[in-house]
N, C-alpha and C positions, 0 to 999 in steps of 0.2 A: 934781179929786179925786185924791188921792195914795193909792195902795194900797201898803202896806208889806209886804214879804216874800211877795209873790204867788207867787214861785217855790217857796215851801215847800208850796204846796197841790198836791194831786194834779192832774195835767194836765187831766182832764175837768172839774174844778171852776173852773178859772181864768176861763174866759169867762163862765159863769153868775154867778160871784161879782162879776166886774167890772160886769156889767150890773145886778145887784141893788144893788150899792153906788151906782151912778149913780141908780137908781130911788129908793133911800132918801133920797139928797140932794135929788132932785127933789121928793119928797113932804114932807120935813121941813125943807128949806131951812136957814135960819140957826139953827134950833133944834138941829141935830145937833152934838154934841160929839165923838162917835166911834162906830164900829161895829167889833166884834171877833168873830172866829170862835173857837170853842173846841171841845174834844172831838176825836173821831177825824178830823174834816176837816182838822185842822192837823198831822196826823201822816202818816207814810208808810203807815199801816195802814188808811186809809179805803177802804171797799168800799161802793159805792152800793147793793148788794143787802142789806148788813147794817147800814149806818149812815145816819144823817141828819145834815144840817149844822145845827149849833147856833150861835146868835149872840146878841149883846147889842147893842142900840142905846141909846146914852146921849144924851139930849136935855136941853137947858136947861129946857124946859117943854113941856107939851102939854095940850090939852083933849080932851074926849070926842069932839068933832067931828073933830079931827085924828087921834085914835086910830082912830075908825071908818073914816075915809078911808084910813088906812094899812092897816088890816086888809082892807078891800075890794080895794085895789090889789095886795095881796100874795097874794091867793087863788090866782092861777095858779102862783105859785112854790111854794105849799104842796102842789101836786099831785105834785111831784117829790121830790127828796131834801132839800129845805129845810124846817126847822121854822120856825114864826113866831119872829121875834126877841124876846128879852126886852126890853121897853122900860122904861128906868129913867131917872130924873133923878139928878144928882149928889147932891141932898139925900136921895133914897131910898137911894142907895148908902152915904152917910155914916151914915144911921140904921140900916142893916141889917148893918153890919160885925160887930156882936156876935151877930146872929141867924143869919147865913148866912156865916160866915167862910170855910169851905172852898169853898163854891160861888163866892164872890167872888174868892177866891185863884185858883181854876182859870181864871176868866174873865180876871183881871188878868195872868196869866203867859202867856196865849195868844200865840203868835208872829205872828199875823196881825191887822192892824188897819187901819182907815181913818183 
């Protein structure tokens, strides 16, 4: 697992993000295309009392069983400062560019990714 730009994250987020990225790879395996953080977590203004960590997980494919297993495994993470990742396929992203251009642009320019 290669974590790019980890030093751009607030210090308290680095270790949990590293552990979560390993867990996402473990759960999604070969299906993972990438995982990116976006929003306040990628800026110097992140404050765990005010913000939550937003992320997007891009996978080649998934089925309902895999999605259920992912949601079950991520429950402990959601108790803290992490939101559930947006899970998308490349096909969904391509089909959504005209519907959600600003949201996808915000995710695309995020400085942290797996």
